N, C-alpha and C positions, 0 to 999 in steps of 0.2 A: 620552254620556260614556263609557258601558261599550264601545261600538264603537270609540271612539277609542283607550281602554286597551288594548283586545285587539287592535287592528291594530298600535298600537306596540310592543305586548309580541311579536307575531308576526314584525315587522320586525326586531326586535333579536335574535330566535332565527336568524332566516334570516341576518343578519349574521355573527353569531357562528359559526354552520355553515359559511358560506362563507370566513371568516377561517381556520378550523381545515383546511378543505380546500386553500386556497391554501397554508398554511404546509407541509401534508403533500406537496404537489405540488413544493415545491422542490427536494427531492430524494429521488424515488420509491424509489430503490435503495438510500438509506442511505449510509453512507460507512465505509471503512475504519478500524479503530481507528488513532489517533495515538500515536507513541510519544512520552513523555516523556523527552527526553535528559538533561535538567537533574536529574533526581531519581534517587535510587537504586533506584527500581522499574523503571527504563527499562533497553534493553540495553547502553547505553554506560556502562562503569565506569571505563575507562582515559581519562588526558587526550587531548583531540583535539589533533593537531597540526594548527594552522590553515594551516602552509605546505605541506601533503601535498595530493596530488590528491583531491578528493571520494570517489572510490571507495576510496582508501587510509586516511582518516581514522578510520572507525568499525568496529566489529566487524563479521562477515560477516552474523550475525543481524539486524542493523539496516537491511538493504536489503530492499526488496521487487522480487519479478520480477513486472513487469506483463505480460509473454507473452513467448513464442519464437518464432523464425522457422528452420525447418529445410528446407534443399534438399539434394540430393545433394552439391553443392559447397561450402556454407555453413552454420553453425551459429551463429546470433545469438540473444542474449537482450537483453531491454529491461528497464532496471534502473532504481529509483528510490532514491536514497541517503536517508539519515535526514534530510540538511538540504533534501530535496525536488527535488533536481536530477535530470534524467533522461538516462540513457546508453545506448547499445547496446555489448554486451560480446561478445567471442568466446573461444573457448578459447584459452588461453595468457596470456590478458589477467590482470593482478594484481588482486585484490579484498581489502579487509579491512586492518586495522592490524597483522596478523602476518604478513606476506608470504605470503598466500593466492594461489593459482593456479587459474584456472578451469578444470577439467579434464573437464567434460562438460556439454553442452546437449542437453536432449530435451524431448519434448512436456509433460513434467511440470515441468520447471525447470531447474536448473543445480545442478552438483557442483563444490565448491571444495575443492583439498587445502590444508590448512593444518596445519602442523606435524605431519607424518605422518598426520593424520585427515582423513577426507571429510566435508565438510558439505553438506548438501542444503537447497537453498532453492527451495520449490515456487511454482509460478505463482499469483499471488493476484489475479486481475483480476476477480472476483466474478461469474464465470460460472456457470452452473447446475451443471456438474458439480463446481466447486470448492466450492460451498455446501454440498453434503452431505458433503464431507468435514471441513469446519471444525466 
């Protein structure tokens, strides 16, 4: 009787341990924080123009730069909007709901000039070099 109880207890412990390991393995790297665009704590405070292009619907800060590609002839950034859409953008493209224009792309991220101010968005692809900066 004691052996049955001990073996079933051991089996339950092993199953619980395996369950927690499998749960942790679902996303070993964690995930980026999500923006709650419906609350006042999110980045979006202006009404969203649903007829505008997704790159022009929200503030500049509501976008995430996934990565940049730089060559001697081309500078391109890969961007994710607040709605989850992904786009490639280049210098001269518009970004944000206040007529911002992308004026720079480098290995750190992009620069957008909006209303006479330069706004920088850093690459947030969860690499080792970016983990220490956050």
